[in-house]
C-alpha positions in Angstrom: 0.0 0.0 0.0 1.9 3.0 -1.3 5.1 1.4 -0.3 4.3 1.9 3.4 5.1 -0.9 5.8 3.7 -1.6 9.2 6.2 0.6 11.1 5.4 3.6 8.9 1.6 3.1 9.3 2.1 2.7 13.1 4.0 6.0 13.1 1.3 7.8 11.1 -1.4 6.4 13.5 0.6 7.6 16.5 1.0 11.1 15.1 -2.8 11.3 14.3 -3.5 10.0 17.8 -1.3 12.7 19.4 -2.8 15.5 17.2 -6.5 14.6 17.6 -6.7 12.8 20.9 -8.6 9.7 21.8 -11.9 11.4 22.1 -12.0 12.7 18.5 -10.7 9.5 16.8 -14.1 7.7 16.6 -15.8 10.8 15.0 -12.8 11.2 12.7 -13.1 7.5 11.6 -16.9 7.8 11.1 -16.5 10.9 9.0 -13.8 9.2 6.9 -16.0 6.1 6.4 -18.9 8.3 5.3 -16.7 10.2 2.9 -15.5 6.9 1.4 -19.0 5.6 1.1 -20.2 8.7 -0.6 -17.3 8.6 -3.0 -17.9 5.0 -4.0 -21.6 5.8 -4.5 -20.7 8.7 -6.7 -18.4 6.5 -8.7 -21.2 4.0 -9.3 -23.5 6.8 -10.4 -25.9 6.3 -7.4 -27.4 9.1 -5.5 -28.2 8.8 -1.8 -31.8 9.5 -2.5 -31.9 6.7 -5.1 -30.9 4.2 -2.5 -33.6 5.4 -0.1 -36.2 4.8 -2.9 -34.9 1.3 -3.5 -35.1 0.5 0.2 -38.7 1.6 0.4 -39.8 -0.4 -2.6 -38.1 -3.5 -1.2 -40.1 -3.4 2.0 -43.1 -5.6 2.4 -46.4 -3.9 3.1 -47.7 -4.4 6.6 -50.2 -7.2 7.2 -53.7 -6.1 7.8 -55.1 -7.3 11.1 -58.8 -7.5 11.5 
């Protein structure tokens, strides 16, 4: 991965940990994950609203009781 080995990645993680602190790392990771997800959706040509429409159409209608 970009010619980086385990020691280099560990050093980068340590620097990020020192700069941002332990409290902000989960939010930073969640933001990074969301950015990657949005990027991959954009590359596929999907829009976030398109996915919501598909989820609604895949749901089964509720059973009528009575």
